[in-house]
ZADO-787843 format. One line per 10 residues: for each residue x, y, z of N, C-alpha, C. Coordinates in Angstrom, 1 decimal. Layout:
<nodes>
X/Y/Z/X/Y/Z/X/Y/Z | ... $
</nodes>
This chain:
<nodes>
43.1/64.2/-4.9/41.7/64.4/-5.1/40.9/63.5/-4.2 | 41.3/62.2/-4.1/40.6/61.3/-3.3/40.6/61.7/-1.8 | 41.8/62.2/-1.4/41.9/62.7/0.0/41.0/63.8/0.3 | 40.8/64.8/-0.6/39.9/65.9/-0.4/38.4/65.4/-0.4 | 38.1/64.4/-1.2/36.7/63.9/-1.1/36.5/63.2/0.2 | 37.4/62.5/0.7/37.3/61.8/2.1/37.1/62.9/3.1 | 37.9/63.9/3.0/37.8/65.0/4.0/36.5/65.7/3.9 | 36.0/66.0/2.8/34.7/66.6/2.6/33.6/65.7/3.1 | 33.7/64.4/2.8/32.6/63.5/3.3/32.7/63.4/4.8 | 33.8/63.4/5.4/33.9/63.3/6.9/33.3/64.6/7.5 $
33.6/65.8/6.9/33.0/67.0/7.4/31.5/67.0/7.2 | 31.0/66.5/6.1/29.5/66.4/5.9/28.9/65.5/7.0 | 29.5/64.4/7.3/28.9/63.5/8.3/29.0/64.1/9.6 | 30.1/64.8/10.0/30.2/65.5/11.2/29.1/66.6/11.4 | 28.9/67.4/10.3/27.9/68.4/10.3/26.5/67.8/10.4 | 26.2/66.8/9.7/24.9/66.1/9.8/24.6/65.6/11.2 | 25.7/65.0/11.8/25.5/64.4/13.2/25.3/65.5/14.2 | 26.0/66.6/14.0/25.9/67.8/14.9/24.5/68.4/14.7 | 24.0/68.4/13.5/22.7/69.0/13.2/21.6/68.1/13.9 | 21.7/66.8/13.8/20.7/65.9/14.4/20.7/66.0/15.9 $
21.9/66.0/16.5/22.1/66.1/17.9/21.5/67.4/18.4 | 21.8/68.5/17.7/21.3/69.8/18.1/19.8/69.9/18.1 | 19.2/69.3/17.0/17.7/69.3/16.9/17.1/68.5/18.0 | 17.7/67.4/18.3/17.1/66.5/19.4/17.2/67.3/20.8 | 18.4/67.9/21.0/18.6/68.6/22.3/17.6/69.8/22.4 | 17.2/70.4/21.3/16.3/71.6/21.3/14.9/71.2/21.3 | 14.5/69.9/21.2/13.1/69.6/21.3/12.6/69.9/22.7 | 11.4/70.3/22.8/10.9/70.6/24.2/10.8/69.3/25.0 | 11.1/69.4/26.2/11.0/68.3/27.1/9.5/68.0/27.3 | 9.2/66.8/27.8/7.8/66.5/28.1/7.3/67.5/29.1 $
6.1/68.0/28.9/5.5/68.9/29.8/5.2/68.3/31.2 | 5.2/69.0/32.3/5.0/68.4/33.6/3.6/67.7/33.7 | 2.6/68.3/33.0/1.3/67.7/33.0/1.3/66.4/32.3 | 1.9/66.3/31.1/2.0/65.1/30.4/2.8/64.0/31.1 | 3.9/64.5/31.7/4.7/63.6/32.6/3.9/63.0/33.7 | 3.2/63.8/34.4/2.4/63.3/35.6/1.3/62.4/35.1 | 0.7/62.8/33.9/-0.4/61.9/33.4/0.1/60.5/33.0 | 1.3/60.5/32.4/1.9/59.2/32.1/2.2/58.4/33.3 | 2.8/59.1/34.3/3.1/58.3/35.6/1.9/57.8/36.2 | 0.8/58.6/36.3/-0.4/58.2/37.0/-1.1/57.1/36.2 $
-1.1/57.2/34.9/-1.8/56.1/34.1/-0.9/54.8/34.1 | 0.3/54.9/34.4/1.2/53.8/34.4/1.3/53.1/35.8 | 0.5/53.6/36.8/0.5/53.0/38.1/1.5/53.6/39.1 | 2.0/54.8/38.9/2.9/55.4/39.8/2.5/55.4/41.3 | 1.2/55.5/41.5/0.6/55.5/42.9/0.0/54.2/43.4 | 0.4/53.1/42.7/-0.2/51.8/43.1/0.2/51.5/44.5 | 1.3/51.9/45.1/1.7/51.6/46.4/1.6/52.7/47.4 | 0.9/53.8/47.0/0.9/55.0/47.8/0.1/54.7/49.1 | 0.4/55.5/50.1/-0.2/55.4/51.4/-1.7/55.7/51.3 | -2.1/56.6/50.5/-3.5/56.9/50.3/-4.0/56.5/48.9 $
-5.2/56.1/48.8/-5.7/55.7/47.5/-6.7/56.8/46.9 | -6.7/58.0/47.5/-7.6/59.0/46.9/-7.0/59.4/45.5 | -7.9/59.7/44.6/-7.5/60.1/43.3/-6.7/61.4/43.3 | -5.7/61.4/42.4/-4.8/62.6/42.3/-4.8/63.1/40.9 | -5.0/64.4/40.8/-5.0/65.0/39.4/-3.5/65.2/39.0 | -3.4/65.3/37.7/-2.0/65.5/37.1/-1.3/66.7/37.8 | -2.1/67.7/38.0/-1.5/69.0/38.5/-1.2/68.9/40.0 | -1.7/67.8/40.7/-1.4/67.7/42.1/-0.3/66.7/42.5 | 0.1/65.9/41.5/1.1/64.8/41.8/2.4/65.4/42.2 | 2.9/65.0/43.3/4.3/65.4/43.8/5.1/64.2/43.9 $
6.0/64.1/42.9/6.8/62.9/42.8/7.8/62.7/43.9 | 8.1/63.8/44.6/9.0/63.8/45.8/8.3/63.6/47.1 | 7.1/63.2/47.1/6.4/62.9/48.3/6.7/61.4/48.7 | 7.2/61.2/49.9/7.5/59.9/50.4/6.3/59.0/50.6 | 5.1/59.6/50.7/3.9/58.8/50.8/3.5/58.1/49.5 | 4.2/58.4/48.4/3.9/57.7/47.2/4.5/56.3/47.3 | 5.5/56.1/48.2/6.3/54.9/48.3/7.0/54.6/47.0 | 7.4/55.7/46.3/8.3/55.6/45.2/9.5/56.4/45.4 | 9.6/57.3/46.4/10.7/58.2/46.6/11.1/58.1/48.1 | 12.4/58.3/48.2/13.0/58.4/49.6/14.2/59.3/49.6 $
14.3/60.1/50.6/15.5/60.9/50.9/16.5/60.1/51.6 | 17.7/60.0/51.1/18.8/59.2/51.7/20.0/60.1/51.9 | 20.4/60.4/53.1/21.5/61.2/53.3/22.8/60.3/53.1 | 23.5/60.6/52.1/24.7/59.8/51.7/25.7/59.7/52.8 | 25.9/60.8/53.6/26.8/60.8/54.7/26.3/59.8/55.8 | 25.1/59.8/56.1/24.5/58.9/57.1/24.7/57.5/56.6 | 24.4/57.2/55.4/24.5/55.8/54.9/26.0/55.3/55.0 | 26.9/56.2/54.6/28.3/55.8/54.6/28.9/55.7/56.0 | 28.1/56.3/57.0/28.5/56.2/58.4/27.7/55.1/59.1 | 27.0/54.3/58.3/26.3/53.1/58.8/25.1/53.5/59.7 $
24.5/54.6/59.4/23.2/55.0/60.0/22.1/54.7/59.1 | 21.3/53.7/59.4/20.3/53.2/58.5/18.9/53.6/58.8 | 18.8/54.7/59.5/17.5/55.2/59.9/16.6/55.4/58.6 | 17.2/55.9/57.5/16.4/56.1/56.3/15.9/54.7/55.8 | 16.7/53.7/56.0/16.3/52.4/55.5/15.2/51.8/56.4 | 15.4/51.9/57.7/14.4/51.3/58.6/13.1/52.1/58.7 | 13.0/53.2/58.1/11.8/54.0/58.0/11.2/53.9/56.6 | 11.7/54.7/55.7/11.1/54.8/54.4/11.3/53.6/53.5 | 12.5/53.2/53.4/12.8/52.1/52.4/12.1/50.8/52.8 | 12.1/50.5/54.1/11.4/49.3/54.5/9.9/49.3/54.2 $
9.4/50.5/54.5/7.9/50.7/54.2/7.7/50.5/52.7 | 8.5/51.1/51.8/8.3/51.0/50.4/8.4/49.5/50.0 | 9.3/48.8/50.5/9.5/47.3/50.2/8.3/46.5/50.8 | 7.9/46.8/52.0/6.8/46.1/52.6/5.5/46.2/51.8 | 5.3/47.4/51.1/4.1/47.6/50.3/4.2/46.6/49.1 | 5.3/46.1/48.8/5.5/45.1/47.7/5.7/43.7/48.2 | 5.5/43.5/49.5/5.7/42.2/50.1/7.1/41.7/50.1 | 8.0/42.6/50.2/9.5/42.3/50.2/10.1/42.7/51.5 | 10.9/41.9/52.1/11.6/42.2/53.3/13.1/42.0/53.0 | 13.8/43.0/53.4/15.3/42.9/53.3/15.9/43.5/54.6 $
16.8/42.7/55.1/17.4/43.2/56.4/18.7/43.9/56.1 | 19.0/45.0/56.9/20.2/45.8/56.7/20.7/46.1/58.1 | 22.0/45.9/58.3/22.6/46.3/59.6/24.1/46.6/59.4 | 24.7/47.3/60.3/26.1/47.5/60.2/26.8/46.2/60.5 | 27.9/45.9/59.8/28.8/44.8/60.2/29.4/45.0/61.5 | 29.7/44.0/62.3/30.3/44.2/63.6/31.6/45.0/63.5 | 32.3/44.8/62.5/33.6/45.5/62.3/33.5/46.6/61.3 | 32.4/47.2/61.2/32.1/48.3/60.1/33.2/49.4/60.2 | 33.7/49.7/61.4/34.7/50.8/61.5/36.0/50.5/60.7 | 36.3/49.2/60.6/37.5/48.8/60.0/37.3/48.2/58.6 $
36.1/47.5/58.4/35.9/46.9/57.1/35.0/47.7/56.2 | 34.4/48.8/56.7/33.5/49.7/56.0/32.4/48.9/55.3 | 31.9/47.9/56.1/30.9/46.9/55.5/29.6/47.0/56.2 | 28.6/46.5/55.5/27.2/46.4/56.0/26.8/45.0/55.8 | 25.8/44.6/56.6/25.2/43.3/56.4/23.9/43.5/55.7 | 23.7/42.9/54.5/22.5/43.0/53.8/22.0/41.5/53.6 | 20.9/41.2/54.2/20.4/39.8/54.3/21.5/38.9/54.8 | 22.2/39.5/55.8/23.3/38.8/56.5/24.5/38.5/55.7 | 24.6/39.1/54.5/25.8/39.0/53.7/26.6/40.2/53.9 | 27.9/40.1/54.2/28.8/41.2/54.4/29.2/41.8/53.1 $
28.8/43.1/53.0/29.1/43.8/51.7/30.0/45.1/52.1 | 31.2/45.1/51.6/32.0/46.4/51.8/31.4/47.5/51.0 | 31.1/48.6/51.6/30.5/49.7/50.9/31.6/50.6/50.1 | 32.8/50.6/50.7/33.9/51.4/50.1/35.2/50.9/50.7 | 36.3/51.4/50.1/37.6/51.1/50.6/38.2/52.2/51.5 | 39.3/51.9/52.1/40.0/52.9/52.9/40.5/54.0/52.0 | 40.9/53.7/50.8/41.4/54.7/49.9/40.3/55.6/49.5 | 39.1/55.1/49.2/37.9/55.9/48.9/37.5/56.8/50.0 | 37.7/56.3/51.3/37.4/57.1/52.4/38.4/58.3/52.5 | 39.6/57.9/52.2/40.7/59.0/52.3/40.5/60.0/51.2 $
40.2/59.6/50.0/40.1/60.6/48.9/38.7/61.2/48.8 | 37.7/60.8/49.6/36.4/61.5/49.7/35.4/60.9/48.7 | 35.7/59.9/47.9/34.8/59.4/47.0/33.8/58.4/47.6 | 34.0/58.1/48.9/33.1/57.1/49.5/31.7/57.5/49.5 | 31.4/58.8/49.5/30.0/59.3/49.5/29.3/58.9/48.2 | 30.1/58.7/47.1/29.5/58.3/45.9/29.5/56.7/45.8 | 30.6/56.1/46.2/30.8/54.7/46.1/29.8/53.9/47.0 | 29.8/54.3/48.3/29.0/53.6/49.3/27.5/53.5/48.9 | 26.8/54.6/48.5/25.4/54.4/48.1/25.2/53.5/46.8 | 26.2/53.7/45.9/26.1/52.8/44.7/26.2/51.4/45.0 $
27.1/51.0/45.8/27.3/49.6/46.2/26.1/49.1/47.0 | 25.6/49.9/47.9/24.5/49.6/48.8/23.2/49.3/47.9 | 22.9/50.2/47.0/21.7/50.1/46.2/21.8/49.1/45.1 | 23.0/48.9/44.6/23.3/47.8/43.6/22.9/46.5/44.2 | 23.3/46.2/45.5/23.0/45.0/46.1/21.5/44.9/46.4 | 20.9/46.0/46.9/19.4/45.9/47.1/18.7/45.6/45.8 | 19.1/46.2/44.7/18.5/46.0/43.4/18.7/44.5/43.0 | 19.8/44.0/43.2/20.0/42.5/42.9/19.0/41.7/43.6 | 18.8/42.0/44.9/17.8/41.2/45.7/16.4/41.4/45.2 | 16.1/42.7/44.8/14.8/42.9/44.2/14.6/42.1/42.9 $
15.6/42.1/42.1/15.5/41.3/40.8/15.3/39.8/41.1 | 16.0/39.3/42.1/15.9/37.9/42.5/14.5/37.6/43.0 | 13.8/38.6/43.5/12.4/38.4/44.0/11.4/38.8/42.9 | 11.9/38.9/41.7/11.0/39.2/40.5/10.3/40.5/40.6 | 10.9/41.5/41.3/10.3/42.8/41.4/10.7/43.5/40.1 | 9.7/44.2/39.5/9.9/44.9/38.2/10.4/46.3/38.4 | 10.7/46.7/39.7/11.2/48.0/40.0/12.6/47.9/40.5 | 13.4/49.0/40.4/14.8/49.1/40.8/14.9/50.5/41.5 | 15.9/50.6/42.4/16.2/51.9/42.9/17.1/52.6/42.0 | 16.8/53.9/41.7/17.5/54.8/40.9/18.0/55.9/41.8 $
19.2/56.3/41.7/19.8/57.3/42.5/19.7/58.7/41.9 | 19.5/59.7/42.7/19.4/61.1/42.3/20.3/61.9/43.2 | 21.1/62.8/42.7/22.1/63.6/43.4/23.1/62.8/44.1 | 23.8/61.9/43.4/24.8/61.1/44.0/25.9/61.9/44.6 | 26.5/61.3/45.7/27.7/61.9/46.3/27.4/63.2/47.1 | 26.1/63.4/47.4/25.8/64.6/48.2/24.9/64.3/49.4 | 24.7/65.2/50.3/23.8/65.0/51.4/22.4/65.0/50.9 | 22.1/65.4/49.7/20.8/65.5/49.1/20.4/64.2/48.4 | 21.3/63.1/48.5/21.0/61.9/47.8/19.6/61.4/48.1 | 18.9/61.1/47.0/17.6/60.6/47.1/17.5/59.4/46.1 $
16.4/58.6/46.3/16.2/57.4/45.4/14.8/57.4/45.0 | 14.6/56.8/43.8/13.3/56.5/43.3/13.2/55.0/43.1 | 12.1/54.4/43.4/11.9/53.0/43.1/11.0/53.0/41.9 | 11.6/52.7/40.7/11.0/52.9/39.4/11.0/51.6/38.6 | 10.0/51.5/37.7/10.1/50.5/36.6/10.9/51.2/35.5 | 11.4/50.3/34.6/12.2/50.9/33.5/11.4/51.9/32.7 | 10.1/51.7/32.5/9.2/52.7/31.8/9.1/54.0/32.5 | 9.0/54.0/33.8/9.0/55.2/34.6/10.3/56.0/34.5 | 11.4/55.2/34.5/12.7/55.9/34.4/12.8/56.5/33.1 | 12.3/55.9/32.0/12.3/56.5/30.7/11.6/57.8/30.7 $
10.5/57.9/31.4/9.7/59.1/31.4/10.5/60.2/32.1 | 11.2/59.9/33.2/12.1/60.9/33.8/13.1/61.4/32.8 | 13.7/60.5/32.0/14.6/60.9/31.0/14.0/61.9/30.0 | 12.7/61.6/29.6/12.1/62.5/28.7/11.8/63.9/29.3 | 11.3/64.0/30.5/11.0/65.3/31.0/12.3/66.1/31.4 | 13.3/65.4/31.8/14.5/66.1/32.3/15.7/66.0/31.3 | 15.4/65.7/30.0/16.5/65.5/29.1/17.4/66.7/28.9 | 16.9/67.9/29.2/17.7/69.1/29.1/18.3/69.4/30.5 | 18.1/68.6/31.5/18.7/68.8/32.8/19.1/67.4/33.4 | 20.1/66.8/32.8/20.4/65.4/33.2/20.7/65.1/34.7 $
21.0/66.2/35.4/21.2/66.0/36.9/20.0/65.5/37.6 | 18.8/65.8/37.0/17.5/65.5/37.6/17.0/64.1/37.2 | 17.8/63.4/36.4/17.4/62.1/35.9/18.0/61.0/36.9 | 17.1/60.3/37.6/17.6/59.2/38.4/18.3/58.1/37.6 | 19.4/57.7/38.2/20.3/56.7/37.5/20.4/55.4/38.3 | 20.6/54.3/37.6/20.9/53.1/38.3/22.2/53.2/39.0 | 22.4/52.6/40.1/23.7/52.6/40.8/24.8/51.9/40.0 $
</nodes>
């Protein structure tokens, strides 16, 4: 008898947990207008190239002129082509009075390393290159180091990666509150939620 009570209780807990999970998953995501309004009121455009007012319906979060978003080709990064960094990322950081130097290590072809603030950082291993995971590993290592430098400079923003391991790799420079808002609007499409490296 005790065994069947435990069984029934476990089934009830499982059903209740499933019911709560299902009801949370089925709640509507934050509307685009509400999302944009929250971003704008929270200072999303504080570092934008232009200071003209933007309506909620006009905000394009994927516009590099916001200085919150950058397209980063994962293949280029892992082949030590830092054009993306020297153009968009440097500009984003300069708006925040932060300078970070990035260059290929002299032995990058063998060590798979980059120099960030003159510190040699291996982006991936020979095994990761061989098995093809270097497109995911390299950007994570790179931006994890950049984020550590931002934190050391008391910056309240961090780089969050979007579309990891693809040529469509992009990054957002977000506060934790802004990242939470991305989680709210894209909760039903987790691939669209920028993640810390």
